[in-house]
N, C-alpha and C positions, 0 to 999 in steps of 0.2 A: 698379518697371518696369511700363510699360503692357502689357496683353495685346496680342498680335498680332491684327490684323483678319483675319477669314476672308472673303475675297472669294468671293462666290457669284453665279452667274446665278440668275434667277428659277426655272428648272427645277431647278437644284441645291438651292435652298432648299425647294421643294415636295417633292422627293424625300426630303430629310432630315426634314422635318416629318411626311411619311407614315410613314417608318421609325420615328420616335420614337413616334408614335401606335400603330403596330402592336406595338412592343415593350412599351409601357405597358399597352395594353388586352388584346392577344391573348397574346403570349409570356409575360408575367408570370403570367397565370392558368393557361396550359398547364403551366408548370414548377412552379407551386404544386400542381397536381393530381398531377404526377409525384411530387413530394416526399411528398404525402399518401399516395399509393398505396404508395410505398416504405416509409414508416413503418409502414403497416399490416402489412407482411410480417414485422415483428418486429425481431430483433437488427440494429441499425444499424451495428455495428462491422465486419461483413463483408458489408455490403449494397452491391453495385456499383451498382444502380439508384439508390439514395439518393445515393451519392457523385457519380454522373454528373449527376443532377438538380441537386445543389448546385453543381457546377461550371458547369452551364448557367445556373443562376440568377446566379452571380457574373459570368459573361460578359455576360448581358443587362444587369445593372445597370451594369457598366463601360461598355457601349456607350451606354446611356441617358445616363450622366454625360458621355461624350465628345460625344455629339450636342448635349446641352444647352449645353455649353461652346462648341461651334462656333457654335450659333445665338445665344448671348449676345453673341458678338463678330463677328456676321455683318454684312457690308457687301454689300448686293445691288446688282448692276449692272443697270440698266434697259436691256435690249437694244434698246429702241426709241430710246434716246438715244445709241446707239453711233455714233460718227463713222466713216464708211466711207472717209475720206481717210487716216487713220492707224490702225495696228493697236493694239488695246487689248483688255482682257478683254471677252468677249462677242462678239468678231468671229469669223467663219469666214474663214480665210486659205488661199489656194492658192498654193503655192510650187513652184519648179523646183529640184530637186536638181541642181546643176551637174555634179557628178561622174558621176552615173548617167543624166543627161538624163531624169529621172523627175518627173512632177508628183505633188505630195502635197497633201492637204487636211487642215487642222487647225482645231479650234475652240479658242480661247484661253480658259481658265477659271482660277479660283482653284485653289490647291493642293489644297483639300479635294475638289474634283470631278474632279481629273485622272485620266484613264484612257487610257493610250496605246493600248490594244487597241480603244478606241472612238473614237480620233482626237481625244481631248480632252487638250491639253497644258497644263501649269500655266504661269502667267505668271512663275513663279519658276524654271522648268527652264532649262537653258542655251539651248535653242532659243526657248522662250517669252520669256525676258527679252531675247534678242537681237532678236526680232521687234517687241517693244513699242515703239511710237512710229515704226515705219518705214512708208514709203508704197509704193505700186505702183511697180515699177521698181527699188527699192533692193535691194542685194545685202548679205546678212549672212553673217558668218563665225562658225561655232560650233565651239568647242573640244570634241572628243570623245576617247574613249580611243584611237580609231584615227587621230587627227590632226584637222586643221581641215577642216570641211565647209562649203561655200558654198551658199546658197540665194538664189534671186532671187524677190522678191515679184511674183506675177502678178495676184492679185485679192484684194480685201478686201470682205466682205459682212456684212450683219446676219445673224444666225442664223435668225431667223424669216421 
């Protein structure tokens, strides 16, 4: 079975590369120093600092492995090539929530970058997948836990 492609914007790719660099260069050496200092305290069987440092080291290595896997299968969307006639990953979309008569703005990103608190929704989310391929003026219906919500597409723009 082929690995799933991780769709990223250029900004998302850069952020992951910076995090990976920080983890490998800074965090690894910081935790190694903590482990060294904890070892110097003597008995490791009841050393909470040593256990905490080893846990932190395990978390850092897991995150490094996760980022490397994401980057290995990354497909970067060139936001300069984004078509503003139809919604796709890399677009900023303004919609009207028909029920609440409220305008909302989202950036459509790959699932790796999604952050609803920052207005970045995944192309795989119910709303994101409903919006993909739509044009200004289209109305989409999205199934939610509270029922069906309708959104009208008001504008599509490039992010930058």
